[in-house]
Biotite code that builds the C-alpha atoms (Angstrom):
import biotite.structure as struc

atoms = struc.array([
    struc.Atom([86.762, 69.753, 81.227], chain_id="A", res_id=1, res_name="MET", atom_name="CA", element="C"),
    struc.Atom([86.396, 67.003, 83.812], chain_id="A", res_id=2, res_name="ILE", atom_name="CA", element="C"),
    struc.Atom([87.832, 63.735, 82.578], chain_id="A", res_id=3, res_name="SER", atom_name="CA", element="C"),
    struc.Atom([85.824, 60.559, 83.050], chain_id="A", res_id=4, res_name="TYR", atom_name="CA", element="C"),
    struc.Atom([87.574, 57.383, 84.058], chain_id="A", res_id=5, res_name="ASN", atom_name="CA", element="C"),
    struc.Atom([85.167, 54.454, 83.792], chain_id="A", res_id=6, res_name="PRO", atom_name="CA", element="C"),
    struc.Atom([85.528, 51.729, 86.408], chain_id="A", res_id=7, res_name="PRO", atom_name="CA", element="C"),
    struc.Atom([87.505, 48.671, 85.400], chain_id="A", res_id=8, res_name="CYS", atom_name="CA", element="C"),
    struc.Atom([85.403, 45.514, 85.155], chain_id="A", res_id=9, res_name="MET", atom_name="CA", element="C"),
    struc.Atom([87.020, 42.269, 86.248], chain_id="A", res_id=10, res_name="THR", atom_name="CA", element="C"),
    struc.Atom([87.630, 39.414, 83.833], chain_id="A", res_id=11, res_name="SER", atom_name="CA", element="C"),
    struc.Atom([85.477, 37.195, 86.030], chain_id="A", res_id=12, res_name="GLU", atom_name="CA", element="C"),
    struc.Atom([82.515, 39.552, 85.765], chain_id="A", res_id=13, res_name="ARG", atom_name="CA", element="C"),
    struc.Atom([82.882, 39.908, 81.980], chain_id="A", res_id=14, res_name="ILE", atom_name="CA", element="C"),
    struc.Atom([83.023, 36.120, 81.624], chain_id="A", res_id=15, res_name="SER", atom_name="CA", element="C"),
    struc.Atom([79.908, 35.783, 83.771], chain_id="A", res_id=16, res_name="GLU", atom_name="CA", element="C"),
    struc.Atom([77.987, 38.335, 81.707], chain_id="A", res_id=17, res_name="LEU", atom_name="CA", element="C"),
    struc.Atom([78.953, 36.659, 78.428], chain_id="A", res_id=18, res_name="LEU", atom_name="CA", element="C"),
    struc.Atom([78.160, 33.099, 79.563], chain_id="A", res_id=19, res_name="ALA", atom_name="CA", element="C"),
    struc.Atom([74.590, 33.048, 78.157], chain_id="A", res_id=20, res_name="PRO", atom_name="CA", element="C"),
    struc.Atom([75.960, 33.907, 74.718], chain_id="A", res_id=21, res_name="PHE", atom_name="CA", element="C"),
    struc.Atom([78.925, 31.528, 74.650], chain_id="A", res_id=22, res_name="LEU", atom_name="CA", element="C"),
    struc.Atom([77.456, 28.579, 76.589], chain_id="A", res_id=23, res_name="GLU", atom_name="CA", element="C"),
    struc.Atom([80.246, 25.987, 76.968], chain_id="A", res_id=24, res_name="ASP", atom_name="CA", element="C"),
    struc.Atom([82.899, 28.104, 75.239], chain_id="A", res_id=25, res_name="ASP", atom_name="CA", element="C"),
    struc.Atom([85.182, 30.257, 77.357], chain_id="A", res_id=26, res_name="ARG", atom_name="CA", element="C"),
    struc.Atom([87.316, 33.219, 76.386], chain_id="A", res_id=27, res_name="LEU", atom_name="CA", element="C"),
    struc.Atom([90.999, 33.393, 77.294], chain_id="A", res_id=28, res_name="SER", atom_name="CA", element="C"),
    struc.Atom([92.406, 35.875, 79.790], chain_id="A", res_id=29, res_name="GLU", atom_name="CA", element="C"),
    struc.Atom([93.865, 37.831, 76.885], chain_id="A", res_id=30, res_name="LYS", atom_name="CA", element="C"),
    struc.Atom([90.484, 38.044, 75.170], chain_id="A", res_id=31, res_name="GLN", atom_name="CA", element="C"),
    struc.Atom([88.777, 39.095, 78.395], chain_id="A", res_id=32, res_name="LEU", atom_name="CA", element="C"),
    struc.Atom([91.437, 41.771, 78.937], chain_id="A", res_id=33, res_name="ALA", atom_name="CA", element="C"),
    struc.Atom([90.839, 43.055, 75.401], chain_id="A", res_id=34, res_name="GLN", atom_name="CA", element="C"),
    struc.Atom([87.104, 43.262, 76.080], chain_id="A", res_id=35, res_name="ILE", atom_name="CA", element="C"),
    struc.Atom([87.767, 45.166, 79.321], chain_id="A", res_id=36, res_name="SER", atom_name="CA", element="C"),
    struc.Atom([90.009, 47.685, 77.539], chain_id="A", res_id=37, res_name="THR", atom_name="CA", element="C"),
    struc.Atom([87.512, 48.084, 74.704], chain_id="A", res_id=38, res_name="TYR", atom_name="CA", element="C"),
    struc.Atom([84.608, 48.551, 77.117], chain_id="A", res_id=39, res_name="ASN", atom_name="CA", element="C"),
    struc.Atom([86.502, 51.200, 79.083], chain_id="A", res_id=40, res_name="GLU", atom_name="CA", element="C"),
    struc.Atom([87.322, 53.110, 75.899], chain_id="A", res_id=41, res_name="LEU", atom_name="CA", element="C"),
    struc.Atom([83.736, 52.891, 74.691], chain_id="A", res_id=42, res_name="LEU", atom_name="CA", element="C"),
    struc.Atom([82.349, 54.150, 77.994], chain_id="A", res_id=43, res_name="THR", atom_name="CA", element="C"),
    struc.Atom([84.857, 57.001, 78.074], chain_id="A", res_id=44, res_name="LYS", atom_name="CA", element="C"),
    struc.Atom([84.298, 58.105, 74.458], chain_id="A", res_id=45, res_name="TRP", atom_name="CA", element="C"),
    struc.Atom([80.550, 57.703, 74.755], chain_id="A", res_id=46, res_name="ASN", atom_name="CA", element="C"),
    struc.Atom([80.508, 60.582, 77.228], chain_id="A", res_id=47, res_name="ALA", atom_name="CA", element="C"),
    struc.Atom([81.577, 62.905, 74.398], chain_id="A", res_id=48, res_name="HIS", atom_name="CA", element="C"),
    struc.Atom([80.238, 61.384, 71.163], chain_id="A", res_id=49, res_name="ILE", atom_name="CA", element="C"),
    struc.Atom([77.150, 59.253, 70.720], chain_id="A", res_id=50, res_name="ASN", atom_name="CA", element="C"),
    struc.Atom([78.502, 55.767, 70.081], chain_id="A", res_id=51, res_name="LEU", atom_name="CA", element="C"),
    struc.Atom([75.694, 53.895, 71.830], chain_id="A", res_id=52, res_name="THR", atom_name="CA", element="C"),
    struc.Atom([72.533, 54.795, 73.726], chain_id="A", res_id=53, res_name="SER", atom_name="CA", element="C"),
    struc.Atom([73.480, 52.140, 76.290], chain_id="A", res_id=54, res_name="VAL", atom_name="CA", element="C"),
    struc.Atom([75.373, 53.807, 79.138], chain_id="A", res_id=55, res_name="ARG", atom_name="CA", element="C"),
    struc.Atom([75.780, 51.104, 81.756], chain_id="A", res_id=56, res_name="ASP", atom_name="CA", element="C"),
    struc.Atom([79.111, 49.220, 81.269], chain_id="A", res_id=57, res_name="PRO", atom_name="CA", element="C"),
    struc.Atom([77.574, 45.860, 82.181], chain_id="A", res_id=58, res_name="GLU", atom_name="CA", element="C"),
    struc.Atom([74.666, 46.372, 79.798], chain_id="A", res_id=59, res_name="GLU", atom_name="CA", element="C"),
    struc.Atom([77.184, 47.226, 77.065], chain_id="A", res_id=60, res_name="ILE", atom_name="CA", element="C"),
    struc.Atom([78.769, 43.826, 77.666], chain_id="A", res_id=61, res_name="ILE", atom_name="CA", element="C"),
    struc.Atom([75.497, 41.923, 77.382], chain_id="A", res_id=62, res_name="THR", atom_name="CA", element="C"),
    struc.Atom([73.832, 43.996, 74.666], chain_id="A", res_id=63, res_name="ARG", atom_name="CA", element="C"),
    struc.Atom([76.745, 44.707, 72.340], chain_id="A", res_id=64, res_name="HIS", atom_name="CA", element="C"),
    struc.Atom([79.542, 42.259, 73.128], chain_id="A", res_id=65, res_name="PHE", atom_name="CA", element="C"),
    struc.Atom([77.148, 39.410, 73.903], chain_id="A", res_id=66, res_name="GLY", atom_name="CA", element="C"),
    struc.Atom([75.281, 39.615, 70.610], chain_id="A", res_id=67, res_name="GLU", atom_name="CA", element="C"),
    struc.Atom([78.559, 39.949, 68.724], chain_id="A", res_id=68, res_name="SER", atom_name="CA", element="C"),
    struc.Atom([80.221, 36.937, 70.360], chain_id="A", res_id=69, res_name="PHE", atom_name="CA", element="C"),
    struc.Atom([77.075, 34.869, 69.857], chain_id="A", res_id=70, res_name="PHE", atom_name="CA", element="C"),
    struc.Atom([77.385, 35.625, 66.137], chain_id="A", res_id=71, res_name="ALA", atom_name="CA", element="C"),
    struc.Atom([81.130, 34.926, 66.183], chain_id="A", res_id=72, res_name="ALA", atom_name="CA", element="C"),
    struc.Atom([80.581, 31.523, 67.788], chain_id="A", res_id=73, res_name="LYS", atom_name="CA", element="C"),
    struc.Atom([78.138, 30.522, 65.039], chain_id="A", res_id=74, res_name="LEU", atom_name="CA", element="C"),
    struc.Atom([79.936, 32.102, 62.092], chain_id="A", res_id=75, res_name="LEU", atom_name="CA", element="C"),
    struc.Atom([83.681, 31.812, 62.613], chain_id="A", res_id=76, res_name="ILE", atom_name="CA", element="C"),
    struc.Atom([85.758, 28.899, 63.941], chain_id="A", res_id=77, res_name="PRO", atom_name="CA", element="C"),
    struc.Atom([88.216, 30.221, 66.527], chain_id="A", res_id=78, res_name="GLU", atom_name="CA", element="C"),
    struc.Atom([91.205, 28.735, 64.681], chain_id="A", res_id=79, res_name="ASP", atom_name="CA", element="C"),
    struc.Atom([90.054, 29.374, 61.086], chain_id="A", res_id=80, res_name="ALA", atom_name="CA", element="C"),
    struc.Atom([92.720, 30.741, 58.758], chain_id="A", res_id=81, res_name="GLN", atom_name="CA", element="C"),
    struc.Atom([92.408, 33.012, 55.738], chain_id="A", res_id=82, res_name="GLY", atom_name="CA", element="C"),
    struc.Atom([88.928, 34.399, 56.417], chain_id="A", res_id=83, res_name="LEU", atom_name="CA", element="C"),
    struc.Atom([88.003, 37.997, 55.618], chain_id="A", res_id=84, res_name="ALA", atom_name="CA", element="C"),
    struc.Atom([85.066, 39.985, 56.973], chain_id="A", res_id=85, res_name="ALA", atom_name="CA", element="C"),
    struc.Atom([83.538, 43.390, 56.313], chain_id="A", res_id=86, res_name="ILE", atom_name="CA", element="C"),
    struc.Atom([81.422, 45.093, 58.988], chain_id="A", res_id=87, res_name="ASP", atom_name="CA", element="C"),
    struc.Atom([79.097, 47.629, 57.345], chain_id="A", res_id=88, res_name="VAL", atom_name="CA", element="C"),
    struc.Atom([78.111, 50.697, 59.362], chain_id="A", res_id=89, res_name="GLY", atom_name="CA", element="C"),
    struc.Atom([80.398, 49.593, 62.150], chain_id="A", res_id=90, res_name="SER", atom_name="CA", element="C"),
    struc.Atom([79.624, 52.493, 64.500], chain_id="A", res_id=91, res_name="GLY", atom_name="CA", element="C"),
    struc.Atom([81.112, 51.552, 67.864], chain_id="A", res_id=92, res_name="ALA", atom_name="CA", element="C"),
    struc.Atom([82.641, 48.421, 66.303], chain_id="A", res_id=93, res_name="GLY", atom_name="CA", element="C"),
    struc.Atom([79.956, 45.782, 66.733], chain_id="A", res_id=94, res_name="PHE", atom_name="CA", element="C"),
    struc.Atom([79.982, 43.019, 65.720], chain_id="A", res_id=95, res_name="PRO", atom_name="CA", element="C"),
    struc.Atom([83.234, 43.517, 63.778], chain_id="A", res_id=96, res_name="GLY", atom_name="CA", element="C"),
    struc.Atom([85.791, 43.987, 66.544], chain_id="A", res_id=97, res_name="LEU", atom_name="CA", element="C"),
    struc.Atom([84.468, 41.150, 68.735], chain_id="A", res_id=98, res_name="PRO", atom_name="CA", element="C"),
    struc.Atom([84.777, 38.889, 65.673], chain_id="A", res_id=99, res_name="LEU", atom_name="CA", element="C"),
    struc.Atom([88.462, 39.854, 65.590], chain_id="A", res_id=100, res_name="LYS", atom_name="CA", element="C"),
    struc.Atom([88.834, 39.203, 69.328], chain_id="A", res_id=101, res_name="ILE", atom_name="CA", element="C"),
    struc.Atom([87.246, 35.783, 68.754], chain_id="A", res_id=102, res_name="TRP", atom_name="CA", element="C"),
    struc.Atom([89.565, 34.956, 65.840], chain_id="A", res_id=103, res_name="ASN", atom_name="CA", element="C"),
    struc.Atom([92.740, 37.092, 65.737], chain_id="A", res_id=104, res_name="PRO", atom_name="CA", element="C"),
    struc.Atom([93.601, 35.721, 62.266], chain_id="A", res_id=105, res_name="GLU", atom_name="CA", element="C"),
    struc.Atom([90.502, 37.310, 60.722], chain_id="A", res_id=106, res_name="LEU", atom_name="CA", element="C"),
    struc.Atom([91.201, 40.001, 58.108], chain_id="A", res_id=107, res_name="ALA", atom_name="CA", element="C"),
    struc.Atom([88.689, 42.699, 59.027], chain_id="A", res_id=108, res_name="LEU", atom_name="CA", element="C"),
    struc.Atom([87.434, 45.868, 57.362], chain_id="A", res_id=109, res_name="THR", atom_name="CA", element="C"),
    struc.Atom([85.314, 48.219, 59.462], chain_id="A", res_id=110, res_name="LEU", atom_name="CA", element="C"),
    struc.Atom([83.178, 50.543, 57.324], chain_id="A", res_id=111, res_name="VAL", atom_name="CA", element="C"),
    struc.Atom([82.177, 53.753, 59.089], chain_id="A", res_id=112, res_name="GLU", atom_name="CA", element="C"),
    struc.Atom([81.496, 57.034, 57.276], chain_id="A", res_id=113, res_name="ALA", atom_name="CA", element="C"),
    struc.Atom([81.092, 59.137, 60.448], chain_id="A", res_id=114, res_name="HIS", atom_name="CA", element="C"),
    struc.Atom([84.484, 60.758, 61.022], chain_id="A", res_id=115, res_name="GLY", atom_name="CA", element="C"),
    struc.Atom([84.569, 60.769, 64.827], chain_id="A", res_id=116, res_name="LYS", atom_name="CA", element="C"),
    struc.Atom([83.324, 57.189, 65.032], chain_id="A", res_id=117, res_name="LYS", atom_name="CA", element="C"),
    struc.Atom([86.043, 56.132, 62.577], chain_id="A", res_id=118, res_name="ALA", atom_name="CA", element="C"),
    struc.Atom([88.631, 57.830, 64.809], chain_id="A", res_id=119, res_name="ILE", atom_name="CA", element="C"),
    struc.Atom([87.250, 55.893, 67.792], chain_id="A", res_id=120, res_name="PHE", atom_name="CA", element="C"),
    struc.Atom([87.522, 52.615, 65.882], chain_id="A", res_id=121, res_name="LEU", atom_name="CA", element="C"),
    struc.Atom([91.150, 53.315, 65.008], chain_id="A", res_id=122, res_name="ARG", atom_name="CA", element="C"),
    struc.Atom([91.866, 54.058, 68.676], chain_id="A", res_id=123, res_name="GLU", atom_name="CA", element="C"),
    struc.Atom([90.372, 50.730, 69.742], chain_id="A", res_id=124, res_name="VAL", atom_name="CA", element="C"),
    struc.Atom([92.363, 48.886, 67.059], chain_id="A", res_id=125, res_name="VAL", atom_name="CA", element="C"),
    struc.Atom([95.537, 50.575, 68.317], chain_id="A", res_id=126, res_name="ARG", atom_name="CA", element="C"),
    struc.Atom([94.770, 49.934, 71.986], chain_id="A", res_id=127, res_name="ALA", atom_name="CA", element="C"),
    struc.Atom([94.077, 46.246, 71.392], chain_id="A", res_id=128, res_name="LEU", atom_name="CA", element="C"),
    struc.Atom([97.227, 45.801, 69.321], chain_id="A", res_id=129, res_name="GLY", atom_name="CA", element="C"),
    struc.Atom([95.405, 44.416, 66.312], chain_id="A", res_id=130, res_name="PHE", atom_name="CA", element="C"),
    struc.Atom([96.966, 43.837, 62.918], chain_id="A", res_id=131, res_name="SER", atom_name="CA", element="C"),
    struc.Atom([94.942, 42.976, 59.855], chain_id="A", res_id=132, res_name="GLY", atom_name="CA", element="C"),
    struc.Atom([92.201, 45.512, 60.611], chain_id="A", res_id=133, res_name="VAL", atom_name="CA", element="C"),
    struc.Atom([91.348, 48.383, 58.273], chain_id="A", res_id=134, res_name="LYS", atom_name="CA", element="C"),
    struc.Atom([88.984, 51.240, 59.082], chain_id="A", res_id=135, res_name="VAL", atom_name="CA", element="C"),
    struc.Atom([87.336, 52.466, 55.877], chain_id="A", res_id=136, res_name="PHE", atom_name="CA", element="C"),
    struc.Atom([86.127, 55.970, 56.743], chain_id="A", res_id=137, res_name="ALA", atom_name="CA", element="C"),
    struc.Atom([83.707, 56.356, 53.851], chain_id="A", res_id=138, res_name="ASP", atom_name="CA", element="C"),
    struc.Atom([80.342, 55.121, 52.637], chain_id="A", res_id=139, res_name="ARG", atom_name="CA", element="C"),
    struc.Atom([80.046, 51.389, 52.048], chain_id="A", res_id=140, res_name="ALA", atom_name="CA", element="C"),
    struc.Atom([79.018, 51.860, 48.410], chain_id="A", res_id=141, res_name="GLU", atom_name="CA", element="C"),
    struc.Atom([82.497, 53.310, 47.767], chain_id="A", res_id=142, res_name="ASN", atom_name="CA", element="C"),
    struc.Atom([84.265, 50.176, 49.005], chain_id="A", res_id=143, res_name="LEU", atom_name="CA", element="C"),
    struc.Atom([85.571, 48.068, 46.121], chain_id="A", res_id=144, res_name="THR", atom_name="CA", element="C"),
    struc.Atom([86.621, 44.901, 47.966], chain_id="A", res_id=145, res_name="GLU", atom_name="CA", element="C"),
    struc.Atom([84.557, 41.845, 48.846], chain_id="A", res_id=146, res_name="GLN", atom_name="CA", element="C"),
    struc.Atom([84.764, 39.381, 51.744], chain_id="A", res_id=147, res_name="ALA", atom_name="CA", element="C"),
    struc.Atom([83.730, 35.868, 52.730], chain_id="A", res_id=148, res_name="ASP", atom_name="CA", element="C"),
    struc.Atom([81.555, 37.318, 55.489], chain_id="A", res_id=149, res_name="LEU", atom_name="CA", element="C"),
    struc.Atom([79.723, 40.652, 55.617], chain_id="A", res_id=150, res_name="VAL", atom_name="CA", element="C"),
    struc.Atom([77.965, 41.757, 58.804], chain_id="A", res_id=151, res_name="THR", atom_name="CA", element="C"),
    struc.Atom([75.298, 44.371, 59.425], chain_id="A", res_id=152, res_name="LEU", atom_name="CA", element="C"),
    struc.Atom([73.855, 45.522, 62.750], chain_id="A", res_id=153, res_name="ARG", atom_name="CA", element="C"),
    struc.Atom([71.810, 48.500, 63.921], chain_id="A", res_id=154, res_name="ALA", atom_name="CA", element="C"),
    struc.Atom([72.207, 50.686, 60.837], chain_id="A", res_id=155, res_name="VAL", atom_name="CA", element="C"),
    struc.Atom([70.109, 53.573, 59.582], chain_id="A", res_id=156, res_name="GLU", atom_name="CA", element="C"),
    struc.Atom([68.244, 53.198, 56.274], chain_id="A", res_id=157, res_name="ARG", atom_name="CA", element="C"),
    struc.Atom([68.209, 49.436, 56.685], chain_id="A", res_id=158, res_name="PHE", atom_name="CA", element="C"),
    struc.Atom([66.854, 48.539, 53.252], chain_id="A", res_id=159, res_name="GLU", atom_name="CA", element="C"),
    struc.Atom([69.444, 50.607, 51.392], chain_id="A", res_id=160, res_name="LYS", atom_name="CA", element="C"),
    struc.Atom([72.279, 49.404, 53.635], chain_id="A", res_id=161, res_name="ALA", atom_name="CA", element="C"),
    struc.Atom([71.188, 45.807, 53.103], chain_id="A", res_id=162, res_name="LEU", atom_name="CA", element="C"),
    struc.Atom([71.457, 46.071, 49.319], chain_id="A", res_id=163, res_name="ALA", atom_name="CA", element="C"),
    struc.Atom([74.895, 47.679, 49.578], chain_id="A", res_id=164, res_name="VAL", atom_name="CA", element="C"),
    struc.Atom([76.120, 45.054, 52.042], chain_id="A", res_id=165, res_name="ALA", atom_name="CA", element="C"),
    struc.Atom([75.016, 42.209, 49.774], chain_id="A", res_id=166, res_name="ALA", atom_name="CA", element="C"),
    struc.Atom([77.229, 43.537, 46.979], chain_id="A", res_id=167, res_name="LYS", atom_name="CA", element="C"),
    struc.Atom([80.254, 43.298, 49.259], chain_id="A", res_id=168, res_name="LEU", atom_name="CA", element="C"),
    struc.Atom([79.802, 39.560, 49.799], chain_id="A", res_id=169, res_name="VAL", atom_name="CA", element="C"),
    struc.Atom([82.170, 37.412, 47.727], chain_id="A", res_id=170, res_name="ALA", atom_name="CA", element="C"),
    struc.Atom([80.602, 34.650, 45.603], chain_id="A", res_id=171, res_name="PRO", atom_name="CA", element="C"),
    struc.Atom([79.419, 31.799, 47.869], chain_id="A", res_id=172, res_name="ALA", atom_name="CA", element="C"),
    struc.Atom([80.055, 34.042, 50.881], chain_id="A", res_id=173, res_name="GLY", atom_name="CA", element="C"),
    struc.Atom([77.692, 34.828, 53.727], chain_id="A", res_id=174, res_name="ARG", atom_name="CA", element="C"),
    struc.Atom([75.727, 37.868, 54.842], chain_id="A", res_id=175, res_name="LEU", atom_name="CA", element="C"),
    struc.Atom([74.999, 37.966, 58.585], chain_id="A", res_id=176, res_name="ALA", atom_name="CA", element="C"),
    struc.Atom([72.398, 40.332, 59.999], chain_id="A", res_id=177, res_name="LEU", atom_name="CA", element="C"),
    struc.Atom([71.837, 41.115, 63.689], chain_id="A", res_id=178, res_name="LEU", atom_name="CA", element="C"),
    struc.Atom([68.367, 42.606, 63.413], chain_id="A", res_id=179, res_name="ILE", atom_name="CA", element="C"),
    struc.Atom([64.931, 42.935, 64.931], chain_id="A", res_id=180, res_name="GLY", atom_name="CA", element="C"),
    struc.Atom([62.487, 40.179, 64.124], chain_id="A", res_id=181, res_name="ASP", atom_name="CA", element="C"),
    struc.Atom([60.275, 42.692, 62.333], chain_id="A", res_id=182, res_name="THR", atom_name="CA", element="C"),
    struc.Atom([63.064, 43.237, 59.783], chain_id="A", res_id=183, res_name="GLN", atom_name="CA", element="C"),
    struc.Atom([63.493, 39.576, 58.834], chain_id="A", res_id=184, res_name="ILE", atom_name="CA", element="C"),
    struc.Atom([60.700, 39.483, 56.266], chain_id="A", res_id=185, res_name="GLU", atom_name="CA", element="C"),
    struc.Atom([61.967, 42.680, 54.625], chain_id="A", res_id=186, res_name="ALA", atom_name="CA", element="C"),
    struc.Atom([65.482, 41.253, 54.333], chain_id="A", res_id=187, res_name="ALA", atom_name="CA", element="C"),
    struc.Atom([64.230, 38.050, 52.730], chain_id="A", res_id=188, res_name="GLU", atom_name="CA", element="C"),
    struc.Atom([62.050, 39.995, 50.264], chain_id="A", res_id=189, res_name="LEU", atom_name="CA", element="C"),
    struc.Atom([64.754, 42.501, 49.287], chain_id="A", res_id=190, res_name="ILE", atom_name="CA", element="C"),
    struc.Atom([67.425, 39.841, 48.731], chain_id="A", res_id=191, res_name="LEU", atom_name="CA", element="C"),
    struc.Atom([65.450, 37.023, 47.145], chain_id="A", res_id=192, res_name="ARG", atom_name="CA", element="C"),
    struc.Atom([68.562, 35.575, 45.517], chain_id="A", res_id=193, res_name="GLU", atom_name="CA", element="C"),
    struc.Atom([70.184, 34.918, 48.894], chain_id="A", res_id=194, res_name="VAL", atom_name="CA", element="C"),
    struc.Atom([69.678, 31.465, 50.404], chain_id="A", res_id=195, res_name="VAL", atom_name="CA", element="C"),
    struc.Atom([68.572, 32.281, 53.941], chain_id="A", res_id=196, res_name="TRP", atom_name="CA", element="C"),
    struc.Atom([68.954, 30.003, 56.936], chain_id="A", res_id=197, res_name="GLU", atom_name="CA", element="C"),
    struc.Atom([66.339, 29.916, 59.685], chain_id="A", res_id=198, res_name="ALA", atom_name="CA", element="C"),
    struc.Atom([66.806, 32.927, 61.997], chain_id="A", res_id=199, res_name="PRO", atom_name="CA", element="C"),
    struc.Atom([68.342, 32.236, 65.393], chain_id="A", res_id=200, res_name="VAL", atom_name="CA", element="C"),
    struc.Atom([67.017, 34.137, 68.411], chain_id="A", res_id=201, res_name="ALA", atom_name="CA", element="C"),
    struc.Atom([69.649, 36.161, 70.261], chain_id="A", res_id=202, res_name="LEU", atom_name="CA", element="C"),
    struc.Atom([69.999, 35.193, 73.938], chain_id="A", res_id=203, res_name="PRO", atom_name="CA", element="C"),
    struc.Atom([68.520, 37.625, 76.481], chain_id="A", res_id=204, res_name="LEU", atom_name="CA", element="C"),
    struc.Atom([67.051, 39.786, 73.707], chain_id="A", res_id=205, res_name="SER", atom_name="CA", element="C"),
    struc.Atom([63.488, 40.815, 73.078], chain_id="A", res_id=206, res_name="ARG", atom_name="CA", element="C"),
    struc.Atom([62.620, 40.202, 69.462], chain_id="A", res_id=207, res_name="GLY", atom_name="CA", element="C"),
    struc.Atom([66.122, 40.174, 67.948], chain_id="A", res_id=208, res_name="ARG", atom_name="CA", element="C"),
    struc.Atom([67.707, 37.460, 65.825], chain_id="A", res_id=209, res_name="SER", atom_name="CA", element="C"),
    struc.Atom([70.768, 36.486, 63.837], chain_id="A", res_id=210, res_name="LEU", atom_name="CA", element="C"),
    struc.Atom([69.793, 35.977, 60.185], chain_id="A", res_id=211, res_name="LEU", atom_name="CA", element="C"),
    struc.Atom([72.429, 34.411, 57.920], chain_id="A", res_id=212, res_name="VAL", atom_name="CA", element="C"),
    struc.Atom([72.221, 33.961, 54.171], chain_id="A", res_id=213, res_name="GLY", atom_name="CA", element="C"),
    struc.Atom([74.561, 32.605, 51.528], chain_id="A", res_id=214, res_name="ARG", atom_name="CA", element="C"),
    struc.Atom([75.099, 34.484, 48.284], chain_id="A", res_id=215, res_name="VAL", atom_name="CA", element="C"),
    struc.Atom([75.096, 32.354, 45.127], chain_id="A", res_id=216, res_name="PRO", atom_name="CA", element="C"),
    struc.Atom([78.493, 31.472, 43.671], chain_id="A", res_id=217, res_name="ALA", atom_name="CA", element="C"),
])
């Protein structure tokens, strides 16, 4: 088997690609190095298992990392302490792992039932030297914990996943969805008890938004 070694992207180029999503905020050299390592691993593993349909390393930065950091900027203060998040149907780790890069103090649970994808997530966690990250390699409905923030992005069976994700939100916590605009109305109808904020358009996207709602206490 021929091994594939993806090209290393410079920190300057990663910062440039993420600028539309972070505006005036800038990531540290350590954070940019973590993104580079993560991106290289994703590109390498994606040649063997289907983690993302996006193949170009720069497009991975804008499409996956960009959306995730845009959400992180709006949802999590960089220096916040004691926050916990659950990423449902984590897949290749978005937006969960970028949330952890944004705030290293975040206690994070990545929920991914697909065995090989869960192995990939554990490899990224190891490579980035993270502590406080758990990969739950099972279905989300079997998870018994709750968190202040629950995220959902690009999952199959959206309506079912949405109901499961809502149950994982702690009282007065938030549910954050990175979804297509056509899914917004469905989300608001399915979870009528959630107090939804106005959706925020994702930079550089075509018809995708961040929709955040607060669960009653």
